[in-house]
Each structure stands twice: as structure tokens, then as C-alpha cells.
C-alpha positions as CSV (number, residue, x, y, z in Angstrom):
1,X,125.5,87.5,80.3
2,X,123.1,89.9,82.8
3,X,119.8,90.7,82.5
4,X,119.0,94.7,80.8
5,X,118.1,96.5,83.8
6,X,115.9,99.1,84.8
7,X,117.0,102.1,86.9
8,X,114.7,103.3,89.2
9,X,116.6,106.6,90.7
10,X,114.9,107.6,93.7
11,X,116.7,109.5,96.5
12,X,114.0,109.2,98.9
13,X,111.8,105.5,98.7
14,X,109.7,104.4,101.9
15,X,106.0,102.6,102.0
16,X,106.5,104.0,105.2
17,X,106.5,107.8,104.4
18,X,103.6,109.3,103.0
19,X,103.4,111.5,100.1
20,X,106.9,111.7,98.0
21,X,109.1,108.6,98.8
22,X,105.5,106.8,99.4
23,X,104.7,107.5,95.4
24,X,108.9,106.7,94.5
25,X,107.8,103.2,96.2
26,X,104.9,102.6,94.3
27,X,107.4,103.3,91.5
28,X,109.8,101.1,92.3
29,X,107.1,98.2,93.1
30,X,105.3,98.7,89.6
31,X,108.9,98.3,87.7
32,X,110.2,95.6,89.5
33,X,106.6,93.8,88.8
34,X,106.6,94.0,85.4
35,X,110.1,93.6,84.8
36,X,110.1,90.2,85.7
37,X,107.4,89.0,83.1
38,X,110.0,90.8,80.3
39,X,113.0,89.2,81.7
40,X,114.4,92.4,83.1
41,X,116.4,93.7,86.2
42,X,115.8,96.2,88.3
43,X,118.0,99.0,90.4
44,X,117.4,101.5,92.5
45,X,119.3,104.2,93.6
46,X,119.1,106.2,96.9
47,X,120.1,107.5,99.8
48,X,121.3,105.7,102.9
49,X,118.0,106.1,105.0
50,X,115.5,105.1,101.9
51,X,118.4,102.3,101.1
52,X,117.8,100.2,105.1
53,X,113.6,100.7,104.0
54,X,114.2,99.5,101.0
55,X,115.8,96.2,102.4
56,X,113.7,95.9,105.1
57,X,110.4,95.7,102.5
58,X,112.6,92.9,100.4
59,X,113.1,90.5,103.4
60,X,109.1,90.7,104.4
61,X,108.6,89.8,100.8
62,X,111.1,88.2,98.8
63,X,109.3,88.6,95.9
64,X,110.3,92.2,95.8
65,X,113.1,91.4,93.6
66,X,115.0,94.6,92.7
67,X,119.3,95.5,93.6
68,X,119.1,98.2,96.1
69,X,122.4,101.1,95.3
70,X,122.7,102.8,98.2
71,X,124.3,106.2,98.1
72,X,125.6,108.2,101.3
73,X,127.3,111.2,101.9
74,X,130.6,111.3,102.7
75,X,132.2,110.6,106.0
76,X,132.3,114.4,107.2
77,X,128.7,114.9,105.7
78,X,126.9,112.4,107.8
79,X,125.8,114.9,109.8
80,X,123.3,115.9,107.1
81,X,122.1,112.8,106.6
82,X,118.5,113.3,108.4
83,X,114.9,113.4,107.8
84,X,114.5,117.3,107.1
85,X,112.6,119.6,104.4
86,X,113.9,123.1,103.2
87,X,117.0,124.4,102.2
88,X,119.0,121.7,104.0
89,X,117.5,118.9,102.4
90,X,118.7,120.7,99.2
91,X,122.3,120.9,100.4
92,X,121.8,117.4,101.0
93,X,120.1,116.4,97.8
94,X,122.9,118.2,95.9
95,X,125.8,116.2,97.8
96,X,124.0,113.0,96.6
97,X,123.7,113.7,93.1
98,X,127.0,114.6,92.0
99,X,127.5,111.0,94.0
100,X,124.9,109.6,92.3
101,X,125.8,110.3,88.6
102,X,128.9,108.3,89.3
103,X,127.1,105.3,90.5
104,X,125.0,105.8,87.4
105,X,128.4,105.6,85.1
106,X,129.7,102.3,87.0
107,X,126.4,100.8,85.9
108,X,125.9,101.4,82.6
109,X,130.0,100.6,81.8
110,X,129.3,97.2,83.5
111,X,125.1,96.5,82.3
112,X,122.9,96.9,79.5
113,X,120.6,99.9,81.1
114,X,118.1,100.4,78.7
115,X,115.7,102.9,81.4
116,X,116.9,105.1,83.6
117,X,113.7,107.1,85.4
118,X,114.3,109.4,88.3
119,X,111.5,109.0,90.2
120,X,111.6,111.3,94.1
121,X,113.0,115.1,94.7
122,X,112.7,115.2,90.9
123,X,112.1,119.3,89.9
124,X,113.2,121.5,87.0
125,X,115.5,123.7,89.4
126,X,117.7,120.4,91.0
127,X,120.0,118.3,88.5
128,X,119.3,114.8,87.9
129,X,121.7,112.0,88.0
130,X,120.3,110.1,85.0
131,X,121.9,113.0,82.8
132,X,125.1,110.9,83.3
133,X,123.4,107.8,81.7
134,X,124.5,107.5,78.0
135,X,122.9,108.5,74.8
136,X,121.2,104.6,74.3
137,X,119.6,104.8,77.7
138,X,116.0,105.9,78.0
139,X,116.1,108.3,80.3
140,X,113.0,109.9,82.0
141,X,112.6,112.6,84.3
142,X,109.5,113.1,87.0
143,X,107.2,113.9,87.1
144,X,108.5,117.4,87.7
145,X,107.1,120.5,88.3
146,X,105.1,123.2,90.8
147,X,102.7,125.8,89.2
148,X,102.9,129.0,90.2
149,X,101.5,132.4,89.6
150,X,103.7,135.0,91.4
151,X,100.5,137.8,91.3
152,X,98.4,135.6,93.9
153,X,100.7,136.7,96.3
154,X,100.2,140.2,96.4
155,X,96.3,139.7,95.7
156,X,95.3,142.1,99.4
157,X,95.2,141.7,102.5
158,X,98.8,141.6,101.6
159,X,101.7,140.6,104.7
160,X,105.5,140.3,104.7
161,X,104.8,136.7,104.1
162,X,103.2,137.2,100.8
163,X,105.6,139.6,99.5
164,X,108.2,136.9,100.2
165,X,106.4,134.5,98.5
166,X,105.8,136.8,95.7
167,X,109.4,136.9,95.2
168,X,110.4,133.3,95.5
169,X,108.0,132.6,93.0
170,X,109.5,135.0,90.3
171,X,112.9,133.4,91.2
172,X,111.5,130.2,90.2
173,X,109.9,131.2,87.5
174,X,113.4,132.5,86.6
175,X,114.8,129.6,87.5
176,X,112.7,127.3,85.3
177,X,113.0,128.7,82.4
178,X,117.0,128.7,81.9
179,X,118.6,125.9,84.8
180,X,115.4,123.8,83.9
181,X,115.5,124.0,80.2
182,X,119.8,123.0,80.5
183,X,118.6,120.2,82.5
184,X,115.7,118.7,80.1
185,X,117.4,118.4,76.9
186,X,120.2,116.2,78.7
187,X,116.6,113.7,79.3
188,X,114.8,112.0,76.5
189,X,111.4,112.5,78.1
190,X,110.0,114.8,80.8
191,X,106.9,113.6,83.1
192,X,105.3,116.8,83.8
193,X,102.3,118.0,86.5
194,X,100.8,119.8,84.1
195,X,100.8,121.6,80.7
196,X,102.5,125.0,81.9
197,X,105.7,123.7,82.1
198,X,105.7,122.6,78.6
199,X,106.1,126.3,77.9
200,X,108.2,126.7,80.3
201,X,111.0,124.6,79.1
202,X,110.5,125.6,75.5
203,X,111.4,123.9,72.1
204,X,113.2,120.6,72.0
205,X,111.7,118.6,74.8
206,X,109.5,116.1,74.9
207,X,107.3,116.2,77.7
208,X,104.1,114.2,79.0
209,X,101.6,115.6,81.2
210,X,101.3,112.8,84.6
211,X,100.4,114.5,88.2
212,X,102.3,112.8,90.9
213,X,98.9,112.2,92.8
214,X,98.4,108.3,94.2
215,X,95.4,108.0,96.4
216,X,93.9,105.4,99.0
217,X,90.8,103.9,98.5
218,X,89.0,106.4,100.6
219,X,87.3,105.0,104.2
220,X,84.2,103.0,103.8
221,X,82.4,105.5,106.0
222,X,83.5,108.0,103.9
223,X,81.8,106.7,100.5
224,X,78.4,106.1,102.5
225,X,78.5,109.8,103.8
226,X,76.1,110.8,101.0
227,X,75.1,113.8,102.8
228,X,74.6,117.3,101.3
229,X,74.5,120.7,102.2
230,X,71.1,122.4,102.0
231,X,70.9,126.0,100.3
232,X,68.9,127.3,102.8
233,X,71.1,126.3,105.7
234,X,73.6,129.0,103.3
235,X,76.8,128.1,101.6
236,X,79.2,125.9,103.5
237,X,83.3,126.7,102.0
238,X,85.8,124.1,102.8
239,X,89.4,125.0,103.0
240,X,92.1,122.4,103.2
241,X,96.2,122.5,103.5
242,X,98.9,123.4,105.8
243,X,98.3,126.9,107.7
244,X,101.0,128.9,105.5
245,X,101.5,131.6,103.6
246,X,101.4,129.9,100.4
247,X,98.1,128.9,100.5
248,X,96.6,132.1,101.2
249,X,93.7,131.4,103.3
250,X,93.5,134.6,104.7
251,X,91.3,135.6,101.1
252,X,89.3,132.6,102.4
253,X,88.7,134.9,105.3
254,X,88.6,138.1,103.3
255,X,85.5,136.5,100.9
256,X,83.6,135.4,103.6
257,X,83.4,139.0,104.7
258,X,81.8,139.9,101.8
259,X,77.6,140.4,100.6
260,X,77.8,137.5,98.5
261,X,79.2,135.1,101.2
262,X,77.2,137.0,104.5
263,X,75.2,133.2,104.9
264,X,78.0,130.6,104.3
265,X,80.5,129.3,106.8
266,X,84.2,128.5,106.3
267,X,85.9,124.8,107.3
268,X,89.2,125.3,107.1
269,X,91.0,122.2,108.0
270,X,95.4,122.2,107.8
271,X,97.9,121.3,110.3
272,X,98.8,124.4,112.6
273,X,102.0,126.0,111.7
274,X,102.2,128.8,113.9
275,X,100.2,131.2,111.5
276,X,97.1,129.7,112.2
277,X,96.1,133.1,115.3
278,X,96.7,135.5,112.0
279,X,93.8,133.2,110.4
280,X,91.5,133.3,113.5
281,X,92.7,137.3,114.2
282,X,92.1,138.3,110.4
283,X,88.6,136.6,110.8
284,X,87.6,138.6,114.4
285,X,89.3,141.8,112.5
286,X,86.4,141.5,110.1
287,X,83.9,140.4,112.3
288,X,83.5,136.7,110.5
289,X,84.9,134.6,113.2
290,X,81.8,132.9,114.2
291,X,81.4,131.7,110.9
292,X,85.9,130.5,110.6
293,X,85.4,127.0,112.3
294,X,89.3,125.9,112.4
295,X,89.4,122.2,112.8
296,X,93.2,121.5,112.7
297,X,94.4,118.5,111.4
298,X,91.9,115.7,111.3
299,X,91.6,112.0,109.9
300,X,91.4,111.7,106.2
301,X,87.4,110.2,106.7
302,X,86.3,113.2,108.1
303,X,88.0,115.3,105.2
304,X,86.5,113.6,102.8
305,X,83.2,113.6,104.6
306,X,83.1,117.6,104.9
307,X,84.2,117.3,100.9
308,X,80.8,115.4,100.6
309,X,78.6,117.7,102.9
310,X,80.2,121.2,102.1
311,X,79.0,123.3,98.9
312,X,82.8,124.1,97.7
313,X,86.4,124.0,98.0
314,X,87.9,127.3,97.9
315,X,91.8,126.8,97.7
316,X,93.7,129.8,96.9
317,X,97.1,128.1,97.0
318,X,99.1,130.6,94.6
319,X,102.1,127.5,94.0
320,X,101.6,123.2,93.9
321,X,102.7,120.9,92.0
322,X,99.9,117.9,92.3
323,X,97.8,118.5,95.3
324,X,96.4,115.7,96.9
325,X,93.4,118.2,98.5
326,X,92.4,118.4,94.9
327,X,92.5,115.1,93.6
328,X,90.1,113.9,97.0
329,X,87.8,117.2,95.9
330,X,87.8,115.6,92.2
331,X,86.9,112.1,93.0
332,X,83.9,113.1,95.8
333,X,82.5,115.7,93.0
334,X,82.4,118.6,95.0
335,X,83.3,121.8,92.5
336,X,86.1,123.4,93.2
337,X,87.5,126.8,93.0
338,X,91.0,128.0,92.6
339,X,93.2,130.6,90.9
340,X,94.0,129.7,87.1
341,X,97.5,128.9,86.4
342,X,98.7,127.4,89.4
343,X,99.1,123.5,90.2
344,X,95.5,123.2,91.8
345,X,93.7,124.8,88.3
346,X,96.3,121.9,86.7
347,X,94.0,119.2,88.6
348,X,91.2,120.5,88.3
349,X,91.1,120.3,84.4
350,X,93.0,117.2,84.6
351,X,90.2,115.4,86.4
352,X,87.7,117.2,84.2
353,X,84.8,117.7,87.5
354,X,83.6,121.0,88.4
355,X,84.8,123.7,89.1
356,X,85.3,127.7,88.7
357,X,88.7,129.1,87.8
358,X,89.9,132.5,89.1
359,X,92.0,135.0,86.9
360,X,94.4,136.0,89.5
361,X,95.6,140.0,89.8
362,X,96.8,141.7,92.5
363,X,93.8,144.2,92.4
364,X,91.3,140.9,92.9
365,X,88.1,142.3,95.1
366,X,87.5,139.6,97.7
367,X,84.0,140.5,96.3
368,X,85.1,138.9,93.4
369,X,86.5,136.0,94.5
370,X,83.4,135.2,96.6
371,X,81.2,135.3,92.9
372,X,83.0,132.4,92.3
373,X,82.5,130.9,94.7
374,X,78.7,131.4,94.5
375,X,78.8,130.5,90.6
376,X,81.1,127.0,91.8
377,X,78.0,126.0,94.4
378,X,75.4,126.2,91.4
379,X,77.1,123.4,89.3
380,X,77.1,119.8,89.7
381,X,78.8,117.3,91.5
382,X,81.2,115.2,89.0
383,X,83.0,112.8,90.8
384,X,86.4,112.2,88.7
385,X,89.1,109.7,88.3
386,X,90.5,107.4,91.3
387,X,94.2,109.1,91.0
388,X,94.6,105.4,92.0
389,X,98.0,103.0,91.3
390,X,96.9,101.9,88.4
391,X,98.0,105.0,86.9
392,X,101.1,104.5,87.7
393,X,101.2,100.9,86.4
394,X,99.7,101.7,83.1
395,X,103.0,104.6,82.9
396,X,105.8,102.4,83.9
397,X,104.5,99.6,81.3
398,X,104.5,102.5,78.7
399,X,107.7,103.5,79.4
400,X,109.3,99.9,79.2
401,X,108.0,98.9,76.7
402,X,109.4,102.5,74.4
403,X,112.8,101.6,76.4
404,X,112.3,98.4,74.5
405,X,111.3,99.2,71.5
406,X,114.1,101.9,71.0
407,X,116.6,98.9,71.7
408,X,115.4,97.1,68.7
409,X,117.2,97.3,65.8
């Protein structure tokens, strides 16, 4: 007889691609390592692109033992199988999910699948193929969830882009409460990025909070850099992230123009996406362009050095899952200012480090955000968790143990 199977559902899994595909790869590796000691087999359900990457990794390291279950799109839709983001990526996933569900049913008919864990492209508003597994399989979905607050996008200064983000957030809130609630009842455990999702999904859904964040050890130069900002030199405020409307960096610029931050400097770090001219023009219009430093996209070591030298991290984003910048900032110990109810706020609470949560209101004045920055600058620097792979190993161990316990008489 074949050994029982642990199924990892990873739409995208690739150690060569940062963010979610790399995290999915981490889940797969930790599952494979723990499975061997318990006499279990591991199968990974993935798309055609990731299947090729995983087979290359197996060839390079024969100790990595798992079966790759490749699910591609129909021949007529192969044109969708390209790395992409946005709506087309979701269309590709929905087609893939339909075919992946059939593969899950086939596997459950032929093998004893004790655990099915969906780890990438996991969101409460999209379906998961592990729902097709039988009730004798421990079905785990996530981490899922991106916390957002629609009111953040109505805080002045408003723009057409911020109003659009407001509508998007309202739609996501509705889908989380309806579609998400229905999908969550088809699995046994939901791993959520934050406790807020528990309220959205309602009663009858079992949830465990686990932020989907994995950080490498910081470069040695960043670890050794212990510089601190001098109060006499004025506050240095840091904001990090893609320069997109969802991040609302114009709120940081508006706060800089208040009397509370008259002597402060704002360091903006992030990839240029077409709106950086708007941020620069807005700073020029408010008369603070000489105190706004646009760094662009810089190496991680330089970002960590800025975190260690600046006074406060101001993160005015309206919607996120488990933002890596908050994890980096909590590890560095820099006080954090963000909006309550967002993914950044959930990460701040989870880390236990210093920070100030601002209640979002559509009539929030820039001076109120500036006052929160000043208050945060007076807080102690408290380094938080490392957010390393050991967290994932512990979670996978718990899931395997529970899956096996459920099978015992």
C-alpha cells in the first residue's frame, strides 16, 4: 500500500520568484522535510510554470522528495499561461482551479490524503481546489486575507485614483462577508493574515492567525548599523512601498507640510510606477519639496539602514495583507505609524513593537497624522520577531500532527 499523502496546493511555487511563490516553496520544503520522518508522501498541485521550476529543484537536490502534479490550461487557453498580475492572472487561476479540483478528486480516490493545504494565490474571494477533497481530509486554506479600510481612501487630499480604491475596498468588504464566508465553510481550518478576517467570515469558521511573511536574515552591514536620528536635527520620517494610489503616500507629504513637522524630512523609498511625478508635484505645491527625498528602488540593506537611522516609519496604506515593510520595521525596532484596521495595523499588533494606530476618518486633518508621527518618535525602539522560516516549520508541524490525529480511532 502507498503511504498517506500530504497535498500542498500551490498555484505558484518557485524559489526564484520573491513574495508569494517563494513562500509557497517554503511551505512545500518544510512539509517535505517533516513528512519523511513520519513515513508520509508529499504531492504538490501547481501550474505548468511552477511545475518546471520545482522539477529543476528536485534535480539539483535529490533529497527533496515530493510528487509534482502539474495542472495546465486547455490548449485553446495556453496563451494565458504567462507570468502576469491583475485581472488576467485571476482569470487564469479560475480556469486552473476548475481543472485542479478534478485532480484533487482523482488523488483522493486513489490515495489516502490526510492533509490538503492551499498555500498560494489564496484569497477569500477566489475558490480553492482543496474544497473538492473529502471530509476525511484535513483541509487547510491560507494564509488568506488583505485587511483594508475604505475610509482611508477618502482622507484628503483625494484624487480619482483614491476614490476608485475606495470603491474597490467596499466591493472587497462585501465579497469577504458573502463569497468568502461560503468558501470558508467548505474547509476545516482557515489561516488568516489577521483577526479581522474572523469577523468578516462570521461564526462557524475555525481560524488561526498566521501572517504570510518570511524575511531573510538582514545583510551584515544593516545589522551593524546602529545609527540613530538626533532630535536636534529634526525628525526623519520614512515611507516604503510601491508608489501606487493604494499606499496613499500623498498623506505623508501633506503631514510634512504641517507646523508639527516643520523641521522634519520625509524619505520615500519605492519602485516608480508612474505616480511618482504626482507625489513630487504635490510636494512642490505644498512647498516641502526640499524636505522630500525620493530614493526610488534601492537595495534591501540600504532600506534597513534607513530604518535604523530614521525616527519613524509612516505607512499610510489603505489595504494590505502582511506587508513585508512592517515586518522589516518591527525587526529593526523603528516605531511605526499606520491606520487602524489595515493589514499594517494587524502586523504591528502581532509584532508587539512600538507604534501608533491612527483611526481613519474621511475628515482626518494632516495635523492629526503629523501628531501621531511626533508621538511615535518618542516611543522606545523595541526590536520585534525575526519572521523567519522557523515560524513556517512550526505551523506545518502542527497541521501534520492534527491531520494524523484526526485519522486515529
